[in-house]
C-alpha positions in Angstrom: -131.8 178.1 24.1 -133.3 180.1 21.2 -132.9 178.1 18.0 -134.1 178.7 14.5 -134.3 176.5 11.5 -133.6 177.8 8.0 -134.7 175.6 5.1 -134.5 175.7 1.3 -134.6 173.3 -1.6 -131.2 172.6 -3.2 -130.4 174.1 -6.6 -131.1 170.8 -8.4 -134.3 170.1 -6.5 -133.1 166.7 -5.3 -132.9 167.5 -1.6 -134.2 169.8 1.1 -131.5 171.6 3.1 -131.8 172.7 6.7 -129.6 174.7 9.0 -130.2 174.9 12.7 -128.8 178.0 14.4 -128.4 178.9 18.1 -129.7 182.5 17.9 -128.4 183.3 21.4 -124.8 182.4 20.6 -125.1 183.3 16.9 -123.7 179.9 16.0 -124.5 177.2 13.4 -125.4 174.0 15.3 -126.3 171.5 12.5 -126.6 171.2 8.8 -129.0 168.6 7.5 -129.8 167.5 3.9 -132.9 165.3 3.4 -132.9 163.6 0.0 -135.9 163.8 -2.3 -135.8 160.0 -2.3 -136.4 159.9 1.5 -139.3 162.3 1.2 -141.0 160.5 -1.7 -140.4 157.0 -0.1 -142.2 158.0 3.1 -145.7 159.2 3.6 -145.9 162.5 5.5 -147.3 160.6 8.5 -144.2 158.3 8.5 -141.5 160.9 8.3 -141.0 161.6 12.1 -141.1 157.9 13.1 -138.7 157.0 10.2 -136.2 159.7 11.3 -136.5 158.4 14.9 -135.8 154.8 13.6 -132.7 156.1 11.8 -131.5 157.9 15.1 -131.4 161.3 13.5 -131.0 163.2 16.8 -128.1 161.1 17.8 -126.5 161.6 14.4 -126.9 165.3 14.6 -125.3 165.4 18.1 -122.4 163.3 16.9 -121.9 165.3 13.7 -121.9 168.8 15.3 -121.5 171.2 12.4 -120.7 168.5 9.8 -123.5 167.9 7.3 -125.9 165.0 8.0 -127.4 163.5 4.9 -130.7 161.5 5.2 -131.1 159.1 2.4 -134.0 156.7 1.8 -132.9 154.0 4.3 -129.8 155.4 6.0 -128.1 158.5 7.4 -124.5 159.6 6.5 -122.3 162.1 8.3 -120.1 164.1 6.0 -116.4 163.8 6.7 -114.7 166.9 7.8 -112.7 168.8 5.2 -109.0 168.1 5.3 -107.0 170.8 7.0 -104.3 172.4 4.8 -100.8 171.4 5.7 -98.5 174.2 6.8 -96.0 175.2 4.2 -92.4 175.1 5.5 -89.8 177.5 4.4 -86.9 175.8 2.6 -83.8 175.4 4.8 -81.6 178.5 4.9 -78.7 178.2 2.4 -76.1 179.6 4.9 -76.9 177.0 7.5 -76.5 174.2 4.8 -73.2 175.7 3.5 -71.7 175.9 7.0 -72.0 172.1 7.4 
């Protein structure tokens, strides 16, 4: 599978944002936000082992396209956005009048 990772710092500079794409299918696989707190609380040599201890890969698989947020000592999976409810047409006046 040909995957690519796109990264950028968020607008406020408080997190690093990553998107993992399946280039073959042209599909977004994962969205990951790593807080600045996590990055400053862990030495560069500790980051991989800390992410493994937090079970990052399992969280990414579980989350799918939902955003995964790495905080200093924990990982959160963003709740899916609520789906809009379908709007129903008001009952037809003729059918109500016939009753």
